[in-house]
A tleap script that builds the chain and sets N, CA, C and O, in Angstrom:
source leaprc.protein.ff14SB
mol = sequence {
  NPRO LEU ALA LEU ILE LEU ALA LEU ILE ARG
  ALA SER GLY GLY VAL PRO VAL LEU ALA HIE
  PRO GLY GLY TYR ARG GLY PHE ASP LEU GLU
  SER ALA SER ASP TRP ASP LEU GLY GLY LEU
  GLU VAL PHE HIE PRO ALA HIE THR PRO ALA
  GLN GLU GLU ARG PHE ALA ALA TRP ALA ALA
  ALA ARG GLY LEU THR ALA THR GLY GLY SER
  ASP TRP HIE GLY ASP GLU GLY ALA SER GLY
  ALA ILE GLY CYS ARG GLY VAL GLY GLY GLU
  ALA LEU ALA ALA LEU ARG ALA ARG CYS ARG
  ARG CSER
}
set mol.1.N position { 12.812 37.688 -15.717 }
set mol.1.CA position { 11.701 38.009 -14.843 }
set mol.1.C position { 12.071 38.002 -13.354 }
set mol.1.O position { 11.500 38.767 -12.576 }
set mol.2.N position { 13.025 37.140 -12.947 }
set mol.2.CA position { 13.375 37.087 -11.533 }
set mol.2.C position { 13.945 38.410 -11.056 }
set mol.2.O position { 13.578 38.888 -9.983 }
set mol.3.N position { 14.833 39.007 -11.831 }
set mol.3.CA position { 15.428 40.288 -11.452 }
set mol.3.C position { 14.353 41.355 -11.284 }
set mol.3.O position { 14.423 42.174 -10.368 }
set mol.4.N position { 13.356 41.345 -12.173 }
set mol.4.CA position { 12.263 42.300 -12.085 }
set mol.4.C position { 11.447 42.064 -10.818 }
set mol.4.O position { 11.094 43.017 -10.124 }
set mol.5.N position { 11.151 40.825 -10.515 }
set mol.5.CA position { 10.384 40.496 -9.312 }
set mol.5.C position { 11.128 40.969 -8.061 }
set mol.5.O position { 10.536 41.596 -7.182 }
set mol.6.N position { 12.413 40.669 -7.985 }
set mol.6.CA position { 13.202 41.096 -6.830 }
set mol.6.C position { 13.241 42.613 -6.726 }
set mol.6.O position { 13.148 43.167 -5.630 }
set mol.7.N position { 13.380 43.289 -7.867 }
set mol.7.CA position { 13.396 44.756 -7.872 }
set mol.7.C position { 12.061 45.324 -7.413 }
set mol.7.O position { 12.028 46.318 -6.687 }
set mol.8.N position { 10.964 44.709 -7.827 }
set mol.8.CA position { 9.643 45.179 -7.412 }
set mol.8.C position { 9.434 44.992 -5.909 }
set mol.8.O position { 8.858 45.853 -5.244 }
set mol.9.N position { 9.901 43.876 -5.386 }
set mol.9.CA position { 9.809 43.653 -3.941 }
set mol.9.C position { 10.564 44.745 -3.202 }
set mol.9.O position { 10.046 45.337 -2.256 }
set mol.10.N position { 11.781 45.009 -3.633 }
set mol.10.CA position { 12.604 46.043 -2.989 }
set mol.10.C position { 11.970 47.424 -3.141 }
set mol.10.O position { 11.921 48.193 -2.181 }
set mol.11.N position { 11.483 47.742 -4.347 }
set mol.11.CA position { 10.893 49.059 -4.609 }
set mol.11.C position { 9.650 49.310 -3.763 }
set mol.11.O position { 9.329 50.455 -3.445 }
set mol.12.N position { 8.954 48.239 -3.400 }
set mol.12.CA position { 7.748 48.398 -2.585 }
set mol.12.C position { 8.066 48.407 -1.088 }
set mol.12.O position { 7.159 48.463 -0.258 }
set mol.13.N position { 9.357 48.352 -0.748 }
set mol.13.CA position { 9.759 48.396 0.650 }
set mol.13.C position { 9.930 47.038 1.278 }
set mol.13.O position { 10.150 46.934 2.485 }
set mol.14.N position { 9.833 45.982 0.469 }
set mol.14.CA position { 9.961 44.630 0.991 }
set mol.14.C position { 11.382 44.110 0.963 }
set mol.14.O position { 12.297 44.754 0.448 }
set mol.15.N position { 11.540 42.939 1.526 }
set mol.15.CA position { 12.831 42.264 1.562 }
set mol.15.C position { 12.640 40.885 0.948 }
set mol.15.O position { 11.910 40.068 1.510 }
set mol.16.N position { 13.267 40.601 -0.180 }
set mol.16.CA position { 13.107 39.281 -0.788 }
set mol.16.C position { 13.804 38.197 0.033 }
set mol.16.O position { 14.983 38.303 0.372 }
set mol.17.N position { 13.041 37.164 0.336 }
set mol.17.CA position { 13.542 36.018 1.098 }
set mol.17.C position { 13.210 34.756 0.310 }
set mol.17.O position { 12.067 34.556 -0.101 }
set mol.18.N position { 14.202 33.916 0.104 }
set mol.18.CA position { 13.967 32.649 -0.577 }
set mol.18.C position { 13.353 31.680 0.422 }
set mol.18.O position { 13.966 31.345 1.436 }
set mol.19.N position { 12.144 31.235 0.128 }
set mol.19.CA position { 11.413 30.345 1.030 }
set mol.19.C position { 11.816 28.894 0.841 }
set mol.19.O position { 12.091 28.448 -0.273 }
set mol.20.N position { 11.846 28.172 1.940 }
set mol.20.CA position { 12.117 26.728 2.033 }
set mol.20.C position { 12.940 26.156 0.879 }
set mol.20.O position { 12.416 25.392 0.069 }
set mol.21.N position { 14.231 26.520 0.796 }
set mol.21.CA position { 15.075 26.040 -0.304 }
set mol.21.C position { 15.235 24.523 -0.330 }
set mol.21.O position { 15.571 23.959 -1.371 }
set mol.22.N position { 15.007 23.871 0.766 }
set mol.22.CA position { 15.109 22.407 0.798 }
set mol.22.C position { 13.968 21.715 0.094 }
set mol.22.O position { 14.015 20.501 -0.108 }
set mol.23.N position { 12.943 22.456 -0.286 }
set mol.23.CA position { 11.771 21.867 -0.909 }
set mol.23.C position { 11.776 21.865 -2.421 }
set mol.23.O position { 10.819 21.403 -3.042 }
set mol.24.N position { 12.835 22.373 -3.023 }
set mol.24.CA position { 12.882 22.456 -4.478 }
set mol.24.C position { 13.776 21.359 -5.032 }
set mol.24.O position { 14.993 21.400 -4.849 }
set mol.25.N position { 13.197 20.397 -5.693 }
set mol.25.CA position { 13.986 19.296 -6.277 }
set mol.25.C position { 14.952 19.811 -7.319 }
set mol.25.O position { 14.588 20.587 -8.202 }
set mol.26.N position { 16.182 19.367 -7.201 }
set mol.26.CA position { 17.189 19.729 -8.179 }
set mol.26.C position { 17.700 21.152 -8.069 }
set mol.26.O position { 18.492 21.593 -8.901 }
set mol.27.N position { 17.254 21.877 -7.047 }
set mol.27.CA position { 17.674 23.268 -6.890 }
set mol.27.C position { 19.061 23.326 -6.272 }
set mol.27.O position { 19.322 22.693 -5.249 }
set mol.28.N position { 19.947 24.087 -6.898 }
set mol.28.CA position { 21.295 24.290 -6.392 }
set mol.28.C position { 21.335 25.662 -5.729 }
set mol.28.O position { 21.203 26.689 -6.396 }
set mol.29.N position { 21.516 25.669 -4.425 }
set mol.29.CA position { 21.507 26.920 -3.670 }
set mol.29.C position { 22.524 27.919 -4.214 }
set mol.29.O position { 22.295 29.128 -4.159 }
set mol.30.N position { 23.624 27.434 -4.728 }
set mol.30.CA position { 24.638 28.338 -5.276 }
set mol.30.C position { 24.109 29.158 -6.446 }
set mol.30.O position { 24.622 30.243 -6.721 }
set mol.31.N position { 23.096 28.659 -7.134 }
set mol.31.CA position { 22.524 29.422 -8.248 }
set mol.31.C position { 21.850 30.694 -7.748 }
set mol.31.O position { 21.622 31.619 -8.529 }
set mol.32.N position { 21.529 30.752 -6.465 }
set mol.32.CA position { 20.897 31.936 -5.879 }
set mol.32.C position { 21.915 32.939 -5.364 }
set mol.32.O position { 21.532 33.986 -4.843 }
set mol.33.N position { 23.192 32.646 -5.495 }
set mol.33.CA position { 24.238 33.526 -4.966 }
set mol.33.C position { 24.201 34.926 -5.543 }
set mol.33.O position { 24.540 35.887 -4.853 }
set mol.34.N position { 23.796 35.060 -6.795 }
set mol.34.CA position { 23.783 36.365 -7.448 }
set mol.34.C position { 22.435 37.078 -7.339 }
set mol.34.O position { 22.282 38.191 -7.842 }
set mol.35.N position { 21.465 36.450 -6.690 }
set mol.35.CA position { 20.154 37.077 -6.535 }
set mol.35.C position { 20.267 38.167 -5.477 }
set mol.35.O position { 21.099 38.077 -4.574 }
set mol.36.N position { 19.452 39.169 -5.585 }
set mol.36.CA position { 19.451 40.275 -4.632 }
set mol.36.C position { 18.539 39.931 -3.451 }
set mol.36.O position { 17.530 40.594 -3.211 }
set mol.37.N position { 18.916 38.884 -2.726 }
set mol.37.CA position { 18.112 38.432 -1.590 }
set mol.37.C position { 18.465 39.207 -0.329 }
set mol.37.O position { 19.567 39.738 -0.193 }
set mol.38.N position { 17.513 39.259 0.584 }
set mol.38.CA position { 17.770 39.827 1.898 }
set mol.38.C position { 17.771 38.756 2.961 }
set mol.38.O position { 18.279 38.961 4.063 }
set mol.39.N position { 17.196 37.604 2.627 }
set mol.39.CA position { 17.124 36.536 3.612 }
set mol.39.C position { 16.919 35.180 2.972 }
set mol.39.O position { 16.655 35.055 1.777 }
set mol.40.N position { 17.053 34.168 3.815 }
set mol.40.CA position { 16.863 32.782 3.407 }
set mol.40.C position { 16.081 32.079 4.504 }
set mol.40.O position { 16.434 32.176 5.680 }
set mol.41.N position { 15.023 31.372 4.129 }
set mol.41.CA position { 14.260 30.609 5.123 }
set mol.41.C position { 15.075 29.368 5.495 }
set mol.41.O position { 15.087 28.368 4.777 }
set mol.42.N position { 15.735 29.465 6.610 }
set mol.42.CA position { 16.594 28.397 7.099 }
set mol.42.C position { 15.777 27.363 7.863 }
set mol.42.O position { 15.945 26.159 7.668 }
set mol.43.N position { 14.895 27.840 8.731 }
set mol.43.CA position { 14.160 26.969 9.647 }
set mol.43.C position { 12.763 26.694 9.102 }
set mol.43.O position { 11.935 27.598 8.993 }
set mol.44.N position { 12.519 25.446 8.766 }
set mol.44.CA position { 11.263 25.031 8.137 }
set mol.44.C position { 10.995 23.591 8.538 }
set mol.44.O position { 11.940 22.808 8.633 }
set mol.45.N position { 9.741 23.209 8.779 }
set mol.45.CA position { 9.461 21.847 9.239 }
set mol.45.C position { 9.870 20.744 8.263 }
set mol.45.O position { 10.057 19.601 8.679 }
set mol.46.N position { 10.012 21.062 6.981 }
set mol.46.CA position { 10.405 20.045 6.010 }
set mol.46.C position { 11.919 19.947 5.846 }
set mol.46.O position { 12.404 19.049 5.158 }
set mol.47.N position { 12.673 20.856 6.465 }
set mol.47.CA position { 14.131 20.814 6.382 }
set mol.47.C position { 14.690 19.862 7.430 }
set mol.47.O position { 14.202 19.802 8.559 }
set mol.48.N position { 15.700 19.133 7.046 }
set mol.48.CA position { 16.404 18.278 7.997 }
set mol.48.C position { 17.370 19.143 8.811 }
set mol.48.O position { 17.710 20.248 8.389 }
set mol.49.N position { 17.814 18.653 9.972 }
set mol.49.CA position { 18.811 19.421 10.732 }
set mol.49.C position { 20.074 19.716 9.907 }
set mol.49.O position { 20.650 20.798 10.021 }
set mol.50.N position { 20.499 18.762 9.086 }
set mol.50.CA position { 21.683 18.983 8.245 }
set mol.50.C position { 21.425 20.097 7.223 }
set mol.50.O position { 22.306 20.917 6.966 }
set mol.51.N position { 20.236 20.127 6.649 }
set mol.51.CA position { 19.906 21.194 5.706 }
set mol.51.C position { 19.894 22.542 6.413 }
set mol.51.O position { 20.431 23.524 5.899 }
set mol.52.N position { 19.283 22.587 7.585 }
set mol.52.CA position { 19.216 23.849 8.313 }
set mol.52.C position { 20.615 24.357 8.650 }
set mol.52.O position { 20.874 25.559 8.578 }
set mol.53.N position { 21.499 23.464 9.010 }
set mol.53.CA position { 22.873 23.861 9.307 }
set mol.53.C position { 23.541 24.423 8.055 }
set mol.53.O position { 24.204 25.459 8.107 }
set mol.54.N position { 23.362 23.738 6.942 }
set mol.54.CA position { 23.946 24.190 5.668 }
set mol.54.C position { 23.352 25.525 5.233 }
set mol.54.O position { 24.080 26.423 4.810 }
set mol.55.N position { 22.036 25.654 5.337 }
set mol.55.CA position { 21.376 26.899 4.931 }
set mol.55.C position { 21.789 28.063 5.830 }
set mol.55.O position { 21.993 29.178 5.349 }
set mol.56.N position { 21.914 27.809 7.128 }
set mol.56.CA position { 22.327 28.864 8.064 }
set mol.56.C position { 23.739 29.346 7.724 }
set mol.56.O position { 24.000 30.549 7.739 }
set mol.57.N position { 24.633 28.434 7.422 }
set mol.57.CA position { 26.002 28.802 7.068 }
set mol.57.C position { 26.026 29.577 5.756 }
set mol.57.O position { 26.746 30.567 5.628 }
set mol.58.N position { 25.240 29.127 4.784 }
set mol.58.CA position { 25.178 29.791 3.478 }
set mol.58.C position { 24.666 31.225 3.646 }
set mol.58.O position { 25.230 32.161 3.079 }
set mol.59.N position { 23.595 31.389 4.427 }
set mol.59.CA position { 23.029 32.723 4.658 }
set mol.59.C position { 24.035 33.615 5.389 }
set mol.59.O position { 24.235 34.770 5.011 }
set mol.60.N position { 24.657 33.087 6.419 }
set mol.60.CA position { 25.613 33.879 7.198 }
set mol.60.C position { 26.794 34.313 6.341 }
set mol.60.O position { 27.262 35.445 6.466 }
set mol.61.N position { 27.277 33.444 5.484 }
set mol.61.CA position { 28.417 33.764 4.623 }
set mol.61.C position { 28.093 34.882 3.644 }
set mol.61.O position { 28.998 35.562 3.161 }
set mol.62.N position { 26.829 35.078 3.349 }
set mol.62.CA position { 26.403 36.108 2.399 }
set mol.62.C position { 25.758 37.304 3.086 }
set mol.62.O position { 25.284 38.223 2.419 }
set mol.63.N position { 25.739 37.296 4.414 }
set mol.63.CA position { 25.157 38.414 5.156 }
set mol.63.C position { 23.647 38.493 5.071 }
set mol.63.O position { 23.071 39.570 5.222 }
set mol.64.N position { 22.995 37.352 4.831 }
set mol.64.CA position { 21.542 37.318 4.712 }
set mol.64.C position { 20.902 37.028 6.067 }
set mol.64.O position { 21.517 36.404 6.932 }
set mol.65.N position { 19.679 37.479 6.242 }
set mol.65.CA position { 18.926 37.191 7.453 }
set mol.65.C position { 18.369 35.776 7.367 }
set mol.65.O position { 17.739 35.414 6.374 }
set mol.66.N position { 18.599 34.982 8.397 }
set mol.66.CA position { 18.044 33.627 8.470 }
set mol.66.C position { 16.629 33.726 9.019 }
set mol.66.O position { 16.422 34.183 10.143 }
set mol.67.N position { 15.660 33.296 8.226 }
set mol.67.CA position { 14.265 33.350 8.654 }
set mol.67.C position { 13.730 31.934 8.849 }
set mol.67.O position { 14.422 30.952 8.583 }
set mol.68.N position { 12.511 31.849 9.308 }
set mol.68.CA position { 11.897 30.547 9.497 }
set mol.68.C position { 10.422 30.681 9.736 }
set mol.68.O position { 9.925 31.764 10.042 }
set mol.69.N position { 9.731 29.595 9.598 }
set mol.69.CA position { 8.306 29.600 9.838 }
set mol.69.C position { 7.715 28.222 9.702 }
set mol.69.O position { 8.374 27.271 9.282 }
set mol.70.N position { 6.450 28.141 10.069 }
set mol.70.CA position { 5.779 26.842 10.016 }
set mol.70.C position { 5.282 26.515 8.618 }
set mol.70.O position { 5.029 25.352 8.307 }
set mol.71.N position { 5.139 27.539 7.765 }
set mol.71.CA position { 4.712 27.351 6.384 }
set mol.71.C position { 3.376 26.629 6.286 }
set mol.71.O position { 3.187 25.764 5.430 }
set mol.72.N position { 2.464 26.986 7.158 }
set mol.72.CA position { 1.155 26.347 7.197 }
set mol.72.C position { 0.258 26.993 6.149 }
set mol.72.O position { 0.008 28.197 6.196 }
set mol.73.N position { -0.225 26.192 5.205 }
set mol.73.CA position { -1.092 26.681 4.127 }
set mol.73.C position { -2.487 26.097 4.233 }
set mol.73.O position { -3.168 25.945 3.219 }
set mol.74.N position { -2.916 25.774 5.409 }
set mol.74.CA position { -4.220 25.149 5.595 }
set mol.74.C position { -4.066 23.654 5.777 }
set mol.74.O position { -2.987 23.101 5.564 }
set mol.75.N position { -5.134 23.009 6.168 }
set mol.75.CA position { -5.080 21.583 6.472 }
set mol.75.C position { -4.613 20.730 5.296 }
set mol.75.O position { -3.913 19.736 5.488 }
set mol.76.N position { -4.994 21.110 4.093 }
set mol.76.CA position { -4.649 20.299 2.920 }
set mol.76.C position { -3.170 20.346 2.573 }
set mol.76.O position { -2.618 19.361 2.081 }
set mol.77.N position { -2.520 21.484 2.824 }
set mol.77.CA position { -1.126 21.621 2.425 }
set mol.77.C position { -0.191 21.785 3.605 }
set mol.77.O position { 0.908 22.320 3.458 }
set mol.78.N position { -0.616 21.332 4.771 }
set mol.78.CA position { 0.174 21.560 5.977 }
set mol.78.C position { 1.466 20.765 5.965 }
set mol.78.O position { 1.479 19.562 5.700 }
set mol.79.N position { 2.558 21.469 6.259 }
set mol.79.CA position { 3.827 20.783 6.437 }
set mol.79.C position { 4.270 20.887 7.887 }
set mol.79.O position { 5.365 20.449 8.241 }
set mol.80.N position { 3.435 21.455 8.709 }
set mol.80.CA position { 3.720 21.593 10.127 }
set mol.80.C position { 2.641 22.438 10.773 }
set mol.80.O position { 1.958 23.207 10.095 }
set mol.81.N position { 2.487 22.302 12.060 }
set mol.81.CA position { 1.482 23.081 12.788 }
set mol.81.C position { 1.903 24.549 12.846 }
set mol.81.O position { 3.092 24.869 12.833 }
set mol.82.N position { 0.922 25.422 12.910 }
set mol.82.CA position { 1.208 26.843 13.011 }
set mol.82.C position { 2.136 27.084 14.197 }
set mol.82.O position { 1.869 26.636 15.313 }
set mol.83.N position { 3.211 27.787 13.942 }
set mol.83.CA position { 4.148 28.134 14.995 }
set mol.83.C position { 5.144 27.056 15.361 }
set mol.83.O position { 5.900 27.221 16.319 }
set mol.84.N position { 5.168 25.937 14.616 }
set mol.84.CA position { 6.091 24.857 14.969 }
set mol.84.C position { 7.538 25.215 14.671 }
set mol.84.O position { 8.449 24.604 15.229 }
set mol.85.N position { 7.762 26.179 13.814 }
set mol.85.CA position { 9.120 26.644 13.504 }
set mol.85.C position { 9.089 28.161 13.494 }
set mol.85.O position { 8.080 28.767 13.132 }
set mol.86.N position { 10.154 28.750 13.877 }
set mol.86.CA position { 10.208 30.202 13.872 }
set mol.86.C position { 11.579 30.698 14.249 }
set mol.86.O position { 12.518 29.919 14.411 }
set mol.87.N position { 11.684 31.983 14.387 }
set mol.87.CA position { 12.932 32.625 14.769 }
set mol.87.C position { 12.613 33.687 15.808 }
set mol.87.O position { 11.448 34.024 16.022 }
set mol.88.N position { 13.620 34.201 16.436 }
set mol.88.CA position { 13.424 35.232 17.442 }
set mol.88.C position { 13.219 36.607 16.843 }
set mol.88.O position { 13.261 36.788 15.626 }
set mol.89.N position { 13.002 37.555 17.705 }
set mol.89.CA position { 12.766 38.934 17.293 }
set mol.89.C position { 13.931 39.562 16.559 }
set mol.89.O position { 13.750 40.534 15.826 }
set mol.90.N position { 15.138 39.015 16.747 }
set mol.90.CA position { 16.294 39.587 16.059 }
set mol.90.C position { 16.182 39.428 14.549 }
set mol.90.O position { 16.676 40.274 13.803 }
set mol.91.N position { 15.546 38.364 14.090 }
set mol.91.CA position { 15.365 38.179 12.648 }
set mol.91.C position { 14.398 39.228 12.104 }
set mol.91.O position { 14.629 39.781 11.029 }
set mol.92.N position { 13.332 39.503 12.828 }
set mol.92.CA position { 12.382 40.534 12.399 }
set mol.92.C position { 13.067 41.900 12.376 }
set mol.92.O position { 12.879 42.676 11.439 }
set mol.93.N position { 13.854 42.190 13.397 }
set mol.93.CA position { 14.576 43.466 13.434 }
set mol.93.C position { 15.544 43.574 12.257 }
set mol.93.O position { 15.669 44.637 11.648 }
set mol.94.N position { 16.221 42.487 11.942 }
set mol.94.CA position { 17.158 42.496 10.818 }
set mol.94.C position { 16.430 42.721 9.503 }
set mol.94.O position { 16.925 43.452 8.645 }
set mol.95.N position { 15.258 42.106 9.326 }
set mol.95.CA position { 14.486 42.319 8.099 }
set mol.95.C position { 13.998 43.761 8.014 }
set mol.95.O position { 14.040 44.376 6.949 }
set mol.96.N position { 13.540 44.291 9.134 }
set mol.96.CA position { 13.088 45.697 9.130 }
set mol.96.C position { 14.235 46.625 8.751 }
set mol.96.O position { 14.038 47.584 8.005 }
set mol.97.N position { 15.422 46.346 9.257 }
set mol.97.CA position { 16.585 47.181 8.948 }
set mol.97.C position { 16.961 47.091 7.466 }
set mol.97.O position { 17.546 48.025 6.919 }
set mol.98.N position { 16.628 45.978 6.820 }
set mol.98.CA position { 16.948 45.787 5.401 }
set mol.98.C position { 15.952 46.467 4.460 }
set mol.98.O position { 16.234 46.631 3.273 }
set mol.99.N position { 14.813 46.854 4.973 }
set mol.99.CA position { 13.790 47.459 4.116 }
set mol.99.C position { 14.330 48.720 3.456 }
set mol.99.O position { 14.940 49.570 4.104 }
set mol.100.N position { 14.093 48.819 2.162 }
set mol.100.CA position { 14.478 50.002 1.396 }
set mol.100.C position { 13.199 50.661 0.908 }
set mol.100.O position { 12.568 50.169 -0.028 }
set mol.101.N position { 12.828 51.712 1.498 }
set mol.101.CA position { 11.621 52.423 1.080 }
set mol.101.C position { 11.985 53.417 -0.015 }
set mol.101.O position { 12.979 54.138 0.081 }
set mol.102.N position { 11.153 53.439 -1.065 }
set mol.102.CA position { 11.445 54.386 -2.153 }
set mol.102.C position { 10.627 55.650 -1.993 }
set mol.102.O position { 10.735 56.563 -2.811 }
savepdb mol mol.pdb
quit
């Protein structure tokens, strides 16, 4: 099912990005090496500086766009204030360049 989901994202013109990899217990980032990702959420309020450094290096080594965000899901599920984490316009430009329109 994962391959199908990634293909559907790409077919619709989107760019698959793995969100907050530091938040998945027992998740081995290397298992995502073969996924057809376009980006990795490196900067997230729940990530430690060491995780962000590791994620940034992992993304760069694979040519992925490093993304980030506050991941605010409302007051009940807030992991940070809106806009507390983010990236510059170069990340948005890189994601736009990765879009594959069918």
